[in-house]
C-alpha positions, 0 to 999 in steps of 0.5 A: 500499500502507498502512503497516500493510500494509508492516509485515507480513512477506511470510510473513504475509497482508496484513490490509489486502488 
């Protein structure tokens, strides 16, 4: 997982994914 993806809360969809 990218750092930006880890920074995204579980409630939000991962932008990198």
